[in-house]
C-alpha positions in Angstrom: 6.9 22.8 2.8 3.2 22.6 2.6 0.4 22.9 5.1 -3.0 21.3 5.5 -4.8 24.5 4.7 -3.9 24.2 1.0 -2.9 20.5 0.5 -4.9 17.3 1.4 -2.1 15.5 3.1 1.0 16.4 5.1 3.5 16.1 2.3 1.2 17.3 -0.5 -1.2 15.6 -2.9 -0.5 12.0 -1.9 -1.3 10.1 1.4 2.0 8.9 2.8 3.4 7.0 5.8 3.9 10.4 7.4 0.2 10.9 7.5 -0.3 7.5 9.2 2.4 8.1 11.8 1.5 11.7 12.7 -2.2 10.9 12.8 -1.4 8.0 15.2 0.3 10.4 17.6 -2.4 13.1 17.3 -5.1 10.5 17.7 -3.5 9.3 20.9 -3.2 12.9 22.1 -7.0 13.3 21.5 -7.6 10.2 23.5 -5.6 11.8 26.3 -7.6 15.0 26.1 -5.8 17.3 23.6 -8.2 19.9 22.2 -7.7 19.1 18.5 -11.4 20.0 17.9 -10.3 23.6 18.4 -8.2 23.3 15.2 -10.7 22.5 12.4 -8.2 21.9 9.6 -6.2 19.5 11.6 -9.3 17.8 13.0 -10.7 17.3 9.5 -7.4 15.9 8.3 -7.2 13.6 11.3 -10.8 12.3 10.7 -9.9 11.7 7.0 -6.8 9.7 8.0 -8.6 7.7 10.7 -11.3 6.7 8.1 -8.6 5.0 5.9 -8.3 1.2 6.0 -4.7 1.4 7.4 -6.0 3.0 10.6 -8.7 0.4 11.2 -8.1 -2.1 14.0 -9.6 -5.6 13.7 -10.2 -6.7 17.3 
């Protein structure tokens, strides 16, 4: 198993559906007030995932 302190994505070197799904849950947690900003590695990963086209919403 890998972790975000030494790999760019949840499962290693490649962005996967796992990143999209987990980031969706964590992003909603942030919306509800979770203190993700207290976890800099997770926060940086979340921002990187949220910047990807798959996470953009066309409203």
